[in-house]
Steps between C-alpha positions, in 0.01 A plus 500: 500500500622368163253257345674180392344268242664157475479306173576127520785477248567129460367465145251667265378856438711663770644809330163606357343488848787696655467768231120516543534524881764773470279693259202484737716590802632803307140608434432478872727602791803305380649177629704212365440171322749224576573148369464211744718198420572372851338467840529785748371783277122443500458612866643844412245562221170692520349302212599195293450420130520141373545532122409281205741233378520125546303437817655161579853645484407809703319284759795263554755784509291696753491190721874442463592861580269522802288765327171305511483495881585873509218580256254297709609691813466833315149403382396434861622850590275646225790601273349553152598222257435511125532182296485526120465200266736246667454707816126424490580127484736524798252695716221243452404248766381244244662398172381294205608151389819638346605648836421175680704307241812716531461538880572870448521693829229763546487777761135401568400850608186571293177304530480424129524208258711576196579349161834529320497599130125566521500687168745276311873490441747779412376539142148568630618812686268799452387839627153582633324807637372413847222663695656557846259712711752561784735678257229744382515651153579320175536126458841361593724377214607158628780296341452123536807281435450126553270619774353310794159585642295453815225244450324558834539715810366499855259770617778695672671559164395809303480442125651806327468383137383199297553379144351206307351349817826522696601735782809690378541752783418445866573646842498345845579762764865599432549252212438573131525231231498594130503248213653763270804730487420859612872587479493459120253785441527876538191491726632505858164497678543148641841590643352816654208300641748255649719770653194672650483194727834577667 
């Protein structure tokens, strides 16, 4: 069976995620990473990545293309789903005032409250070494770009990493939400951890 990783390719860090997924698949038993721009492709994937980018744009385009409902159906079937940066925002059940103001559509899959731009705007982007026990070994070099964060999570959500009082990595069953961009580092442990769930 060929493992197929689908990357939502409507806007944002798509190419970097495809390259990272391909690299990790090559280190394992092989497989393919594909772009998803329209409905009808998500059901054929073994795992889904929702990349960083402009969450409002990605949210509306996913709704328009019929991708949102397919992701929700895949989540119910325990298909692993990784949301990074904007992907974290879209996975959350509860948004902040900014989300409520723009009426941005959310997938509402993870039992978390989140905050957009929790660490400031684009110019406040930074890197940080995170202690992530599930990854074992050295601290993870996380790249934060206009990053959101989780402000609170229900008991069924496992906190994987925190920074400055915010949750920046969390898992709920088959769902992983990261406030940062693992595809922009050479450290592929988060992608491996994600693919171990397939």
